[in-house]
C-alpha positions, -999 to 999 in steps of 0.1 A, spaced: 0 0 0 29 24 5 34 24 -33 1 41 -39 -3 78 -36 -37 95 -32 -38 130 -47 -57 158 -29 -65 136 1 -82 154 30 -65 133 57 -54 98 67 -89 86 75 -101 93 40 -69 79 26 -74 46 45 -110 44 33 -100 49 -3 -72 23 0 -96 -2 16 -121 2 -13 -95 4 -41 -94 -23 -67 -68 -30 -94 -96 -38 -119 -90 -15 -150 -127 -7 -151 -130 4 -114 -112 25 -88 -107 61 -81 -93 83 -108 -74 102 -82 -52 72 -73 -20 67 -92 14 51 -89 40 76 -78 68 58 -96 51 65 -129 49 102 -119 73 130 -115 59 138 -80 82 114 -62 84 135 -31 47 130 -22 38 99 -2 7 83 13 -4 103 43 10 90 76 40 72 60 76 81 61 88 100 30 110 79 7 147 90 3 155 108 -29 187 99 -47 201 119 -75 210 103 -108 247 100 -101 240 81 -68 214 59 -85 240 49 -111 265 41 -84 243 18 -62 237 -18 -73 201 -26 -80 199 -55 -56 208 -32 -28 181 -6 -36 154 -14 -44 161 -51 -47 158 -75 -76 126 -95 -66 127 -117 -97 111 -151 -101 144 -168 -111 178 -161 -94 212 -177 -94 240 -171 -68 274 -180 -81 301 -182 -54 337 -179 -66 373 -180 -52 403 -166 -70 440 -169 -65 454 -147 -92 446 -110 -86 454 -101 -122 431 -127 -136 403 -116 -112 407 -80 -122 404 -90 -159 372 -109 -151 358 -79 -132 367 -55 -160 344 -77 -182 317 -80 -155 313 -44 -143 297 -30 -175 270 -57 -171 261 -48 -136 226 -35 -130 224 -2 -112 196 11 -89 187 35 -117 181 7 -142 161 -14 -118 139 15 -107 133 25 -143 121 -11 -151 98 -10 -120 82 22 -131 72 7 -165 61 -26 -149 39 -9 -123 24 15 -147 14 -13 -170 1 -34 -142 -20 -5 -130 -33 1 -165 -42 -35 -172 -53 -44 -137 -32 -75 -135 4 -86 -134 20 -76 -167 40 -107 -178 52 -95 -213 82 -76 -198 115 -94 -192 147 -81 -176 178 -99 -165 200 -82 -139 235 -89 -125 252 -77 -93 283 -87 -75 294 -88 -38 329 -92 -23 342 -106 10 366 -85 30 394 -110 21 388 -104 -16 388 -67 -12 421 -69 8 437 -89 -21 423 -65 -48 430 -33 -29 449 -32 4 443 -40 41 443 -2 48 414 3 24 394 -26 40 400 -12 75 381 19 64 349 -2 65 332 6 98 315 -27 100 338 -50 120 315 -80 114 321 -77 77 359 -76 82 358 -106 105 338 -127 80 307 -149 85 325 -180 99 341 -160 127 307 -144 136 288 -177 133 284 -184 170 272 -149 176 244 -154 151 231 -185 169 247 -211 146 257 -245 162 290 -243 181 295 -281 182 318 -291 153 300 -324 149 267 -306 141 260 -303 104 253 -266 108 287 -258 122 308 -235 102 334 -261 93 307 -281 76 294 -253 54 294 -258 17 303 -221 13 319 -199 40 337 -224 61 374 -231 64 390 -232 29 355 -226 15 351 -189 20 339 -172 -12 358 -143 -25 329 -130 -45 293 -138 -53 277 -130 -86 239 -126 -84 219 -132 -116 181 -125 -116 156 -127 -144 119 -129 -153 128 -158 -177 145 -190 -166 159 -194 -202 175 -160 -201 188 -167 -166 206 -199 -178 220 -181 -208 236 -154 -186 248 -178 -160 267 -199 -186 283 -168 -201 295 -157 -166 308 -191 -157 327 -192 -190 343 -158 -184 351 -168 -148 367 -200 -160 389 -181 -185 401 -160 -155 409 -191 -135 382 -184 -109 371 -215 -90 333 -220 -88 325 -231 -52 288 -233 -55 259 -226 -78 227 -219 -58 194 -214 -76 163 -198 -63 130 -204 -81 97 -187 -77 111 -160 -56 88 -129 -51 84 -113 -85 57 -88 -77 73 -55 -85 
């Protein structure tokens, strides 16, 4: 409901009444209700809600789309890699970076998706996008940059790594337990991923195509694939 703005509302009570009666049927509903992401008036929000932060174009282009606003695709793949050669990894990253999906791209797609869904009164399934993002461990950033640069991160938990923080998160502390860090497929001793590449798509076919391309490029750069985790039927309601 926070994604719907009510123009010329006379108060929260009226807004709540209109929202309760609102239908996505294309033949019904109030003409005064519209989707703010399809409008220039992005500073106006539903009465009683917190205003959304405003990012300028430069910032939107610099933030990865899975950070803000999130991918939320029906099909996703998580590719965990290790690298030993810094030069080879940098070559792989130089290829990968132009393919990364920014916040600006993801928000633009959502604007079109939501506008069409509002227009047709149903989920609009003819649109398809495939997005890619990448994340790094502190160890990987240390190898690619320097320890001094990584120490600039204020999050000590990030610098320590997930395995070191496992017990604090409530994971089993008994090494014989299957959930103990030493038994992890990814993240345990000798199995810590240097980077994870996230691929998300509305199409399973397009997802597989992009995954194979990324795997091929990573293999050329001598990156070791630790694990290929798939997520199907994840929330795709944009």
